[in-house]
All heavy atoms as TSV, in Angstrom:
chain	resi	resn	atom	element	x	y	z
A	1	MET	N	N	134.088	50.208	107.588
A	1	MET	CA	C	134.213	51.631	107.763
A	1	MET	C	C	133.770	52.331	106.483
A	1	MET	O	O	134.384	52.147	105.440
A	1	MET	CB	C	135.673	51.938	108.094
A	1	MET	CG	C	136.130	53.306	107.742
A	1	MET	SD	S	137.904	53.458	108.002
A	1	MET	CE	C	138.336	54.103	106.438
A	2	PRO	N	N	132.719	53.068	106.511
A	2	PRO	CA	C	132.247	53.759	105.308
A	2	PRO	C	C	133.157	54.933	104.936
A	2	PRO	O	O	133.786	55.550	105.784
A	2	PRO	CB	C	130.846	54.244	105.690
A	2	PRO	CG	C	130.821	54.257	107.167
A	2	PRO	CD	C	131.822	53.256	107.638
A	3	TYR	N	N	133.206	55.206	103.648
A	3	TYR	CA	C	133.998	56.326	103.134
A	3	TYR	C	C	133.038	57.446	102.767
A	3	TYR	O	O	132.126	57.258	101.966
A	3	TYR	CB	C	134.794	55.895	101.909
A	3	TYR	CG	C	135.799	54.805	102.198
A	3	TYR	CD1	C	135.555	53.494	101.799
A	3	TYR	CD2	C	136.976	55.078	102.868
A	3	TYR	CE1	C	136.474	52.486	102.063
A	3	TYR	CE2	C	137.904	54.080	103.138
A	3	TYR	CZ	C	137.640	52.794	102.729
A	3	TYR	OH	O	138.555	51.795	102.994
A	4	LYS	N	N	133.245	58.636	103.343
A	4	LYS	CA	C	132.363	59.772	103.069
A	4	LYS	C	C	132.694	60.443	101.739
A	4	LYS	O	O	131.812	60.950	101.064
A	4	LYS	CB	C	132.450	60.789	104.205
A	4	LYS	CG	C	131.876	60.274	105.502
A	4	LYS	CD	C	131.982	61.303	106.592
A	4	LYS	CE	C	131.472	60.708	107.906
A	4	LYS	NZ	N	131.625	61.642	109.021
A	5	THR	N	N	133.975	60.466	101.391
A	5	THR	CA	C	134.402	61.096	100.141
A	5	THR	C	C	135.414	60.192	99.438
A	5	THR	O	O	135.998	59.297	100.054
A	5	THR	CB	C	135.077	62.463	100.388
A	5	THR	OG1	O	136.321	62.251	101.068
A	5	THR	CG2	C	134.185	63.395	101.198
A	6	ASN	N	N	135.646	60.477	98.163
A	6	ASN	CA	C	136.638	59.709	97.406
A	6	ASN	C	C	138.045	59.926	97.952
A	6	ASN	O	O	138.897	59.059	97.834
A	6	ASN	CB	C	136.589	60.080	95.927
A	6	ASN	CG	C	135.331	59.594	95.250
A	6	ASN	OD1	O	134.501	58.916	95.853
A	6	ASN	ND2	N	135.158	59.957	93.999
A	7	LYS	N	N	138.283	61.068	98.568
A	7	LYS	CA	C	139.604	61.357	99.136
A	7	LYS	C	C	139.954	60.402	100.271
A	7	LYS	O	O	141.126	60.203	100.569
A	7	LYS	CB	C	139.673	62.798	99.629
A	7	LYS	CG	C	139.671	63.819	98.529
A	7	LYS	CD	C	139.751	65.221	99.073
A	7	LYS	CE	C	139.718	66.234	97.945
A	7	LYS	NZ	N	139.833	67.602	98.428
A	8	GLU	N	N	138.947	59.823	100.889
A	8	GLU	CA	C	139.167	58.898	102.005
A	8	GLU	C	C	139.452	57.471	101.545
A	8	GLU	O	O	139.840	56.630	102.348
A	8	GLU	CB	C	137.943	58.883	102.921
A	8	GLU	CG	C	137.682	60.191	103.614
A	8	GLU	CD	C	136.418	60.158	104.460
A	8	GLU	OE1	O	135.702	59.136	104.462
A	8	GLU	OE2	O	136.147	61.161	105.125
A	9	LEU	N	N	139.266	57.188	100.269
A	9	LEU	CA	C	139.484	55.832	99.751
A	9	LEU	C	C	140.950	55.434	99.913
A	9	LEU	O	O	141.842	56.293	99.928
A	9	LEU	CB	C	139.102	55.759	98.278
A	9	LEU	CG	C	137.618	55.890	97.962
A	9	LEU	CD1	C	137.412	56.033	96.457
A	9	LEU	CD2	C	136.843	54.711	98.498
A	10	PRO	N	N	141.220	54.138	100.002
A	10	PRO	CA	C	142.616	53.679	100.097
A	10	PRO	C	C	143.421	54.109	98.869
A	10	PRO	O	O	142.881	54.233	97.765
A	10	PRO	CB	C	142.493	52.154	100.136
A	10	PRO	CG	C	141.085	51.866	100.476
A	10	PRO	CD	C	140.266	53.029	100.030
A	11	ASP	N	N	144.709	54.325	99.076
A	11	ASP	CA	C	145.580	54.724	97.962
A	11	ASP	C	C	145.533	53.725	96.815
A	11	ASP	O	O	145.641	54.105	95.654
A	11	ASP	CB	C	147.021	54.897	98.442
A	11	ASP	CG	C	147.190	56.130	99.311
A	11	ASP	OD1	O	146.368	57.058	99.205
A	11	ASP	OD2	O	148.156	56.160	100.096
A	12	SER	N	N	145.357	52.448	97.137
A	12	SER	CA	C	145.306	51.425	96.091
A	12	SER	C	C	144.116	51.627	95.154
A	12	SER	O	O	144.142	51.190	94.016
A	12	SER	CB	C	145.248	50.029	96.711
A	12	SER	OG	O	144.092	49.890	97.515
A	13	VAL	N	N	143.096	52.287	95.623
A	13	VAL	CA	C	141.924	52.594	94.795
A	13	VAL	C	C	142.127	53.942	94.105
A	13	VAL	O	O	141.972	54.063	92.890
A	13	VAL	CB	C	140.630	52.603	95.640
A	13	VAL	CG1	C	139.442	53.051	94.807
A	13	VAL	CG2	C	140.381	51.237	96.253
A	14	LYS	N	N	142.483	54.959	94.884
A	14	LYS	CA	C	142.643	56.307	94.337
A	14	LYS	C	C	143.703	56.383	93.249
A	14	LYS	O	O	143.531	57.115	92.272
A	14	LYS	CB	C	143.001	57.300	95.441
A	14	LYS	CG	C	141.902	57.574	96.411
A	14	LYS	CD	C	142.237	58.704	97.346
A	14	LYS	CE	C	143.447	58.364	98.190
A	14	LYS	NZ	N	143.710	59.342	99.249
A	15	SER	N	N	144.786	55.643	93.407
A	15	SER	CA	C	145.883	55.751	92.444
A	15	SER	C	C	145.622	54.974	91.148
A	15	SER	O	O	146.340	55.163	90.178
A	15	SER	CB	C	147.191	55.279	93.079
A	15	SER	OG	O	147.119	53.912	93.401
A	16	HIS	N	N	144.596	54.131	91.142
A	16	HIS	CA	C	144.336	53.319	89.957
A	16	HIS	C	C	143.062	53.690	89.208
A	16	HIS	O	O	142.978	53.475	88.003
A	16	HIS	CB	C	144.264	51.832	90.338
A	16	HIS	CG	C	145.586	51.277	90.723
A	16	HIS	ND1	N	145.989	51.177	92.018
A	16	HIS	CD2	C	146.609	50.826	89.974
A	16	HIS	CE1	C	147.209	50.664	92.054
A	16	HIS	NE2	N	147.611	50.446	90.823
A	17	LEU	N	N	142.073	54.219	89.897
A	17	LEU	CA	C	140.775	54.467	89.264
A	17	LEU	C	C	140.534	55.942	88.988
A	17	LEU	O	O	140.875	56.794	89.797
A	17	LEU	CB	C	139.649	53.954	90.166
A	17	LEU	CG	C	139.601	52.459	90.447
A	17	LEU	CD1	C	138.454	52.148	91.401
A	17	LEU	CD2	C	139.457	51.677	89.163
A	18	PRO	N	N	139.889	56.254	87.859
A	18	PRO	CA	C	139.476	57.638	87.608
A	18	PRO	C	C	138.354	58.031	88.568
A	18	PRO	O	O	137.740	57.176	89.222
A	18	PRO	CB	C	138.995	57.611	86.158
A	18	PRO	CG	C	138.692	56.192	85.855
A	18	PRO	CD	C	139.537	55.361	86.760
A	19	ALA	N	N	138.067	59.309	88.654
A	19	ALA	CA	C	137.114	59.843	89.631
A	19	ALA	C	C	135.749	59.154	89.571
A	19	ALA	O	O	135.171	58.813	90.602
A	19	ALA	CB	C	136.957	61.343	89.441
A	20	GLY	N	N	135.211	58.940	88.385
A	20	GLY	CA	C	133.901	58.310	88.260
A	20	GLY	C	C	133.890	56.896	88.810
A	20	GLY	O	O	132.939	56.480	89.482
A	21	ALA	N	N	134.952	56.163	88.548
A	21	ALA	CA	C	135.063	54.796	89.052
A	21	ALA	C	C	135.264	54.795	90.566
A	21	ALA	O	O	134.781	53.903	91.264
A	21	ALA	CB	C	136.209	54.066	88.359
A	22	GLN	N	N	135.966	55.788	91.076
A	22	GLN	CA	C	136.136	55.908	92.523
A	22	GLN	C	C	134.793	56.095	93.216
A	22	GLN	O	O	134.531	55.505	94.265
A	22	GLN	CB	C	137.057	57.076	92.871
A	22	GLN	CG	C	138.494	56.852	92.519
A	22	GLN	CD	C	139.358	58.051	92.859
A	22	GLN	OE1	O	139.099	58.781	93.805
A	22	GLN	NE2	N	140.412	58.253	92.070
A	23	THR	N	N	133.937	56.893	92.620
A	23	THR	CA	C	132.614	57.129	93.196
A	23	THR	C	C	131.794	55.844	93.197
A	23	THR	O	O	131.129	55.521	94.191
A	23	THR	CB	C	131.887	58.250	92.427
A	23	THR	OG1	O	132.679	59.445	92.526
A	23	THR	CG2	C	130.500	58.497	92.991
A	24	ILE	N	N	131.840	55.110	92.105
A	24	ILE	CA	C	131.137	53.821	92.036
A	24	ILE	C	C	131.674	52.896	93.116
A	24	ILE	O	O	130.903	52.258	93.842
A	24	ILE	CB	C	131.296	53.180	90.642
A	24	ILE	CG1	C	130.528	53.988	89.600
A	24	ILE	CG2	C	130.838	51.723	90.651
A	24	ILE	CD1	C	130.825	53.598	88.167
A	25	PHE	N	N	132.993	52.827	93.234
A	25	PHE	CA	C	133.623	51.972	94.242
A	25	PHE	C	C	133.153	52.365	95.639
A	25	PHE	O	O	132.749	51.516	96.433
A	25	PHE	CB	C	135.153	52.091	94.148
A	25	PHE	CG	C	135.873	51.185	95.095
A	25	PHE	CD1	C	136.337	49.955	94.670
A	25	PHE	CD2	C	136.094	51.552	96.418
A	25	PHE	CE1	C	137.004	49.102	95.546
A	25	PHE	CE2	C	136.747	50.721	97.301
A	25	PHE	CZ	C	137.203	49.491	96.861
A	26	ARG	N	N	133.211	53.663	95.944
A	26	ARG	CA	C	132.846	54.154	97.285
A	26	ARG	C	C	131.401	53.824	97.625
A	26	ARG	O	O	131.108	53.302	98.712
A	26	ARG	CB	C	133.084	55.661	97.369
A	26	ARG	CG	C	132.720	56.265	98.722
A	26	ARG	CD	C	133.052	57.750	98.787
A	26	ARG	NE	N	132.580	58.528	97.668
A	26	ARG	CZ	C	131.337	58.991	97.543
A	26	ARG	NH1	N	130.436	58.741	98.463
A	26	ARG	NH2	N	130.995	59.713	96.490
A	27	LYS	N	N	130.492	54.086	96.716
A	27	LYS	CA	C	129.076	53.836	96.988
A	27	LYS	C	C	128.791	52.347	97.141
A	27	LYS	O	O	128.042	51.941	98.031
A	27	LYS	CB	C	128.214	54.444	95.886
A	27	LYS	CG	C	128.195	55.960	95.938
A	27	LYS	CD	C	127.336	56.541	94.837
A	27	LYS	CE	C	127.281	58.056	94.945
A	27	LYS	NZ	N	126.395	58.642	93.924
A	28	ALA	N	N	129.386	51.538	96.277
A	28	ALA	CA	C	129.180	50.089	96.371
A	28	ALA	C	C	129.802	49.534	97.654
A	28	ALA	O	O	129.201	48.689	98.326
A	28	ALA	CB	C	129.777	49.398	95.152
A	29	PHE	N	N	130.990	50.011	97.985
A	29	PHE	CA	C	131.643	49.551	99.217
A	29	PHE	C	C	130.794	49.894	100.433
A	29	PHE	O	O	130.549	49.040	101.287
A	29	PHE	CB	C	133.037	50.181	99.365
A	29	PHE	CG	C	133.717	49.769	100.636
A	29	PHE	CD1	C	134.524	48.654	100.665
A	29	PHE	CD2	C	133.527	50.482	101.819
A	29	PHE	CE1	C	135.129	48.248	101.844
A	29	PHE	CE2	C	134.120	50.087	103.002
A	29	PHE	CZ	C	134.930	48.966	103.013
A	30	ASN	N	N	130.352	51.130	100.515
A	30	ASN	CA	C	129.560	51.561	101.675
A	30	ASN	C	C	128.279	50.748	101.810
A	30	ASN	O	O	127.910	50.332	102.913
A	30	ASN	CB	C	129.234	53.048	101.583
A	30	ASN	CG	C	130.459	53.917	101.804
A	30	ASN	OD1	O	131.494	53.458	102.272
A	30	ASN	ND2	N	130.347	55.181	101.437
A	31	SER	N	N	127.617	50.499	100.712
A	31	SER	CA	C	126.385	49.722	100.738
A	31	SER	C	C	126.652	48.282	101.183
A	31	SER	O	O	125.950	47.746	102.041
A	31	SER	CB	C	125.740	49.736	99.354
A	31	SER	OG	O	124.589	48.946	99.332
A	32	ALA	N	N	127.664	47.666	100.593
A	32	ALA	CA	C	127.991	46.276	100.937
A	32	ALA	C	C	128.490	46.155	102.373
A	32	ALA	O	O	128.167	45.192	103.071
A	32	ALA	CB	C	129.036	45.735	99.968
A	33	ASP	N	N	129.266	47.136	102.822
A	33	ASP	CA	C	129.778	47.112	104.193
A	33	ASP	C	C	128.628	47.183	105.190
A	33	ASP	O	O	128.617	46.472	106.200
A	33	ASP	CB	C	130.754	48.264	104.412
A	33	ASP	CG	C	131.462	48.187	105.743
A	33	ASP	OD1	O	132.030	47.124	106.060
A	33	ASP	OD2	O	131.451	49.196	106.474
A	34	GLU	N	N	127.653	48.016	104.875
A	34	GLU	CA	C	126.476	48.138	105.750
A	34	GLU	C	C	125.661	46.844	105.742
A	34	GLU	O	O	125.186	46.384	106.777
A	34	GLU	CB	C	125.606	49.308	105.291
A	34	GLU	CG	C	124.398	49.542	106.175
A	34	GLU	CD	C	123.579	50.729	105.702
A	34	GLU	OE1	O	124.174	51.744	105.285
A	34	GLU	OE2	O	122.334	50.628	105.747
A	35	GLN	N	N	125.532	46.256	104.560
A	35	GLN	CA	C	124.714	45.049	104.431
A	35	GLN	C	C	125.381	43.824	105.044
A	35	GLN	O	O	124.744	43.060	105.765
A	35	GLN	CB	C	124.415	44.780	102.962
A	35	GLN	CG	C	123.546	43.563	102.734
A	35	GLN	CD	C	123.213	43.362	101.264
A	35	GLN	OE1	O	123.586	44.150	100.409
A	35	GLN	NE2	N	122.499	42.297	100.974
A	36	TYR	N	N	126.652	43.613	104.742
A	36	TYR	CA	C	127.328	42.373	105.138
A	36	TYR	C	C	128.168	42.485	106.409
A	36	TYR	O	O	128.539	41.474	106.987
A	36	TYR	CB	C	128.226	41.871	103.999
A	36	TYR	CG	C	127.477	41.600	102.726
A	36	TYR	CD1	C	127.777	42.290	101.567
A	36	TYR	CD2	C	126.463	40.650	102.670
A	36	TYR	CE1	C	127.094	42.045	100.378
A	36	TYR	CE2	C	125.773	40.397	101.494
A	36	TYR	CZ	C	126.101	41.096	100.357
A	36	TYR	OH	O	125.423	40.856	99.186
A	37	LYS	N	N	128.525	43.713	106.793
A	37	LYS	CA	C	129.389	43.923	107.966
A	37	LYS	C	C	130.697	43.144	107.829
A	37	LYS	O	O	131.223	42.594	108.786
A	37	LYS	CB	C	128.687	43.524	109.270
A	37	LYS	CG	C	127.331	44.123	109.487
A	37	LYS	CD	C	127.412	45.602	109.722
A	37	LYS	CE	C	126.047	46.124	110.150
A	37	LYS	NZ	N	125.694	47.353	109.535
A	38	ASP	N	N	131.222	43.087	106.603
A	38	ASP	CA	C	132.436	42.325	106.308
A	38	ASP	C	C	133.242	43.130	105.284
A	38	ASP	O	O	132.863	43.236	104.120
A	38	ASP	CB	C	132.052	40.955	105.748
A	38	ASP	CG	C	133.232	40.090	105.374
A	38	ASP	OD1	O	134.384	40.575	105.374
A	38	ASP	OD2	O	133.008	38.902	105.074
A	39	GLU	N	N	134.361	43.693	105.721
A	39	GLU	CA	C	135.139	44.576	104.871
A	39	GLU	C	C	135.705	43.864	103.640
A	39	GLU	O	O	135.717	44.430	102.545
A	39	GLU	CB	C	136.277	45.207	105.680
A	39	GLU	CG	C	136.966	46.336	104.952
A	39	GLU	CD	C	137.929	47.097	105.829
A	39	GLU	OE1	O	137.468	47.776	106.759
A	39	GLU	OE2	O	139.139	46.997	105.572
A	40	VAL	N	N	136.159	42.642	103.795
A	40	VAL	CA	C	136.711	41.889	102.658
A	40	VAL	C	C	135.634	41.691	101.598
A	40	VAL	O	O	135.864	41.915	100.399
A	40	VAL	CB	C	137.294	40.536	103.118
A	40	VAL	CG1	C	137.678	39.685	101.929
A	40	VAL	CG2	C	138.494	40.760	104.029
A	41	ARG	N	N	134.475	41.306	102.020
A	41	ARG	CA	C	133.357	41.108	101.086
A	41	ARG	C	C	132.958	42.429	100.440
A	41	ARG	O	O	132.654	42.492	99.243
A	41	ARG	CB	C	132.179	40.493	101.828
A	41	ARG	CG	C	131.110	39.977	100.933
A	41	ARG	CD	C	130.095	39.193	101.732
A	41	ARG	NE	N	129.209	38.464	100.873
A	41	ARG	CZ	C	128.189	37.764	101.291
A	41	ARG	NH1	N	127.944	37.664	102.589
A	41	ARG	NH2	N	127.414	37.129	100.452
A	42	ALA	N	N	132.971	43.506	101.217
A	42	ALA	CA	C	132.612	44.826	100.685
A	42	ALA	C	C	133.590	45.255	99.589
A	42	ALA	O	O	133.180	45.833	98.582
A	42	ALA	CB	C	132.565	45.857	101.802
A	43	PHE	N	N	134.891	44.967	99.776
A	43	PHE	CA	C	135.870	45.290	98.741
A	43	PHE	C	C	135.594	44.499	97.472
A	43	PHE	O	O	135.687	45.031	96.366
A	43	PHE	CB	C	137.299	45.025	99.231
A	43	PHE	CG	C	137.937	46.227	99.871
A	43	PHE	CD1	C	137.977	46.338	101.248
A	43	PHE	CD2	C	138.487	47.240	99.112
A	43	PHE	CE1	C	138.561	47.447	101.850
A	43	PHE	CE2	C	139.071	48.348	99.695
A	43	PHE	CZ	C	139.102	48.450	101.079
A	44	LYS	N	N	135.251	43.242	97.600
A	44	LYS	CA	C	134.954	42.409	96.431
A	44	LYS	C	C	133.734	42.942	95.685
A	44	LYS	O	O	133.722	43.011	94.456
A	44	LYS	CB	C	134.733	40.962	96.846
A	44	LYS	CG	C	136.006	40.276	97.279
A	44	LYS	CD	C	135.749	38.848	97.719
A	44	LYS	CE	C	137.034	38.184	98.185
A	44	LYS	NZ	N	136.838	36.800	98.617
A	45	VAL	N	N	132.702	43.312	96.428
A	45	VAL	CA	C	131.489	43.869	95.826
A	45	VAL	C	C	131.812	45.182	95.113
A	45	VAL	O	O	131.353	45.425	93.986
A	45	VAL	CB	C	130.393	44.079	96.899
A	45	VAL	CG1	C	129.241	44.912	96.364
A	45	VAL	CG2	C	129.897	42.738	97.416
A	46	ALA	N	N	132.613	46.021	95.751
A	46	ALA	CA	C	132.951	47.326	95.175
A	46	ALA	C	C	133.735	47.168	93.869
A	46	ALA	O	O	133.444	47.843	92.881
A	46	ALA	CB	C	133.744	48.150	96.178
A	47	TRP	N	N	134.716	46.258	93.849
A	47	TRP	CA	C	135.472	46.037	92.617
A	47	TRP	C	C	134.579	45.464	91.525
A	47	TRP	O	O	134.703	45.827	90.347
A	47	TRP	CB	C	136.681	45.136	92.856
A	47	TRP	CG	C	137.853	45.909	93.405
A	47	TRP	CD1	C	138.378	45.844	94.649
A	47	TRP	CD2	C	138.622	46.903	92.712
A	47	TRP	NE1	N	139.430	46.717	94.785
A	47	TRP	CE2	C	139.600	47.380	93.594
A	47	TRP	CE3	C	138.582	47.426	91.424
A	47	TRP	CZ2	C	140.528	48.357	93.232
A	47	TRP	CZ3	C	139.501	48.402	91.070
A	47	TRP	CH2	C	140.463	48.852	91.971
A	48	ALA	N	N	133.670	44.590	91.888
A	48	ALA	CA	C	132.743	44.028	90.899
A	48	ALA	C	C	131.871	45.128	90.296
A	48	ALA	O	O	131.606	45.130	89.087
A	48	ALA	CB	C	131.878	42.943	91.536
A	49	ALA	N	N	131.439	46.069	91.129
A	49	ALA	CA	C	130.618	47.187	90.644
A	49	ALA	C	C	131.411	48.053	89.673
A	49	ALA	O	O	130.888	48.477	88.636
A	49	ALA	CB	C	130.115	48.025	91.820
A	50	VAL	N	N	132.664	48.306	89.980
A	50	VAL	CA	C	133.520	49.095	89.082
A	50	VAL	C	C	133.666	48.373	87.747
A	50	VAL	O	O	133.563	48.983	86.679
A	50	VAL	CB	C	134.902	49.350	89.722
A	50	VAL	CG1	C	135.886	49.905	88.698
A	50	VAL	CG2	C	134.777	50.303	90.906
A	51	LYS	N	N	133.883	47.068	87.791
A	51	LYS	CA	C	134.123	46.293	86.575
A	51	LYS	C	C	132.894	46.202	85.670
A	51	LYS	O	O	133.022	45.879	84.498
A	51	LYS	CB	C	134.634	44.903	86.933
A	51	LYS	CG	C	136.048	44.954	87.490
A	51	LYS	CD	C	136.517	43.597	87.951
A	51	LYS	CE	C	137.913	43.686	88.544
A	51	LYS	NZ	N	138.379	42.390	89.050
A	52	LYS	N	N	131.719	46.506	86.205
A	52	LYS	CA	C	130.519	46.548	85.354
A	52	LYS	C	C	130.542	47.769	84.439
A	52	LYS	O	O	130.007	47.743	83.341
A	52	LYS	CB	C	129.256	46.589	86.218
A	52	LYS	CG	C	128.911	45.277	86.847
A	52	LYS	CD	C	127.616	45.385	87.615
A	52	LYS	CE	C	127.265	44.052	88.246
A	52	LYS	NZ	N	125.996	44.131	88.986
A	53	GLU	N	N	131.146	48.860	84.917
A	53	GLU	CA	C	131.147	50.125	84.175
A	53	GLU	C	C	132.496	50.453	83.526
A	53	GLU	O	O	132.550	51.229	82.584
A	53	GLU	CB	C	130.779	51.277	85.118
A	53	GLU	CG	C	129.396	51.175	85.710
A	53	GLU	CD	C	128.307	51.507	84.710
A	53	GLU	OE1	O	128.530	52.345	83.818
A	53	GLU	OE2	O	127.223	50.907	84.829
A	54	TYR	N	N	133.571	49.892	84.077
A	54	TYR	CA	C	134.919	50.225	83.614
A	54	TYR	C	C	135.691	48.954	83.277
A	54	TYR	O	O	135.424	47.907	83.848
A	54	TYR	CB	C	135.699	50.994	84.695
A	54	TYR	CG	C	135.254	52.422	84.864
A	54	TYR	CD1	C	134.101	52.736	85.576
A	54	TYR	CD2	C	135.976	53.471	84.314
A	54	TYR	CE1	C	133.686	54.041	85.728
A	54	TYR	CE2	C	135.568	54.784	84.458
A	54	TYR	CZ	C	134.427	55.069	85.170
A	54	TYR	OH	O	134.018	56.366	85.314
A	55	ALA	N	N	136.651	49.096	82.375
A	55	ALA	CA	C	137.541	47.989	82.025
A	55	ALA	C	C	138.959	48.539	81.969
A	55	ALA	O	O	139.182	49.702	81.614
A	55	ALA	CB	C	137.166	47.396	80.685
A	56	LYS	N	N	139.909	47.699	82.311
A	56	LYS	CA	C	141.306	48.118	82.263
A	56	LYS	C	C	141.841	47.845	80.864
A	56	LYS	O	O	141.860	46.704	80.407
A	56	LYS	CB	C	142.106	47.360	83.312
A	56	LYS	CG	C	143.461	47.950	83.552
A	56	LYS	CD	C	144.096	47.336	84.772
A	56	LYS	CE	C	145.391	48.052	85.085
A	56	LYS	NZ	N	146.019	47.515	86.285
A	57	ARG	N	N	142.242	48.922	80.188
A	57	ARG	CA	C	142.786	48.828	78.833
A	57	ARG	C	C	144.058	49.653	78.764
A	57	ARG	O	O	144.082	50.785	79.251
A	57	ARG	CB	C	141.777	49.356	77.810
A	57	ARG	CG	C	140.587	48.453	77.628
A	57	ARG	CD	C	139.745	48.923	76.457
A	57	ARG	NE	N	139.259	50.279	76.679
A	57	ARG	CZ	C	137.977	50.598	76.838
A	57	ARG	NH1	N	137.061	49.673	76.796
A	57	ARG	NH2	N	137.625	51.840	77.030
A	58	ASP	N	N	145.067	49.068	78.177
A	58	ASP	CA	C	146.356	49.752	78.032
A	58	ASP	C	C	146.872	50.258	79.384
A	58	ASP	O	O	147.435	51.343	79.482
A	58	ASP	CB	C	146.248	50.924	77.044
A	58	ASP	CG	C	145.822	50.490	75.655
A	58	ASP	OD1	O	146.215	49.375	75.249
A	58	ASP	OD2	O	145.094	51.246	74.986
A	59	GLY	N	N	146.615	49.484	80.433
A	59	GLY	CA	C	147.118	49.821	81.755
A	59	GLY	C	C	146.310	50.855	82.514
A	59	GLY	O	O	146.697	51.257	83.604
A	60	GLU	N	N	145.188	51.310	81.946
A	60	GLU	CA	C	144.358	52.320	82.604
A	60	GLU	C	C	142.908	51.870	82.639
A	60	GLU	O	O	142.433	51.182	81.742
A	60	GLU	CB	C	144.432	53.650	81.851
A	60	GLU	CG	C	145.778	54.316	81.904
A	60	GLU	CD	C	145.755	55.672	81.239
A	60	GLU	OE1	O	144.674	56.294	81.149
A	60	GLU	OE2	O	146.828	56.117	80.805
A	61	TRP	N	N	142.207	52.275	83.675
A	61	TRP	CA	C	140.776	51.984	83.787
A	61	TRP	C	C	140.011	53.002	82.961
A	61	TRP	O	O	140.183	54.219	83.140
A	61	TRP	CB	C	140.331	52.046	85.245
A	61	TRP	CG	C	140.803	50.865	86.027
A	61	TRP	CD1	C	141.941	50.771	86.746
A	61	TRP	CD2	C	140.139	49.616	86.141
A	61	TRP	NE1	N	142.036	49.529	87.304
A	61	TRP	CE2	C	140.948	48.788	86.965
A	61	TRP	CE3	C	138.954	49.100	85.642
A	61	TRP	CZ2	C	140.585	47.484	87.281
A	61	TRP	CZ3	C	138.606	47.804	85.954
A	61	TRP	CH2	C	139.416	47.003	86.777
A	62	ARG	N	N	139.179	52.491	82.044
A	62	ARG	CA	C	138.393	53.379	81.165
A	62	ARG	C	C	136.938	52.903	81.163
A	62	ARG	O	O	136.665	51.699	81.236
A	62	ARG	CB	C	138.942	53.336	79.754
A	62	ARG	CG	C	140.374	53.812	79.689
A	62	ARG	CD	C	140.941	53.554	78.321
A	62	ARG	NE	N	142.375	53.739	78.340
A	62	ARG	CZ	C	143.019	54.567	77.549
A	62	ARG	NH1	N	142.353	55.261	76.659
A	62	ARG	NH2	N	144.317	54.681	77.643
A	63	ARG	N	N	136.044	53.844	81.034
A	63	ARG	CA	C	134.621	53.529	80.985
A	63	ARG	C	C	134.334	52.661	79.763
A	63	ARG	O	O	134.838	52.923	78.676
A	63	ARG	CB	C	133.775	54.796	80.928
A	63	ARG	CG	C	132.282	54.516	81.038
A	63	ARG	CD	C	131.474	55.783	81.135
A	63	ARG	NE	N	131.540	56.400	82.431
A	63	ARG	CZ	C	130.834	56.034	83.497
A	63	ARG	NH1	N	130.020	55.011	83.407
A	63	ARG	NH2	N	130.943	56.680	84.619
A	64	LYS	N	N	133.519	51.633	79.961
A	64	LYS	CA	C	133.117	50.775	78.851
A	64	LYS	C	C	132.208	51.558	77.922
A	64	LYS	O	O	131.437	52.391	78.354
A	64	LYS	CB	C	132.386	49.532	79.359
A	64	LYS	CG	C	133.270	48.591	80.121
A	64	LYS	CD	C	132.475	47.386	80.603
A	64	LYS	CE	C	133.338	46.403	81.360
A	64	LYS	NZ	N	132.545	45.265	81.844
A	65	LYS	N	N	132.264	51.221	76.660
A	65	LYS	CA	C	131.418	51.915	75.675
A	65	LYS	C	C	130.165	51.143	75.430
A	65	LYS	O	O	129.993	50.035	75.668
A	65	LYS	CB	C	132.188	52.102	74.380
A	65	LYS	CG	C	133.349	53.035	74.567
A	65	LYS	CD	C	134.079	53.230	73.271
A	65	LYS	CE	C	135.253	54.166	73.520
A	65	LYS	NZ	N	135.936	54.511	72.346
């Protein structure tokens, strides 16, 4: 199921990621979901995409420098 906006993302994503990371997650998820037709795989791809740009430090997700 593709997400049209960040507001539609699951609470587990919205409550942990900043807005920029949410957008990365949403776009990667939508692309992977379309390509693989597998929601579990799409979630894994989306988290991997977030982790390329963001890292969790001091309990918060922050953009890598």
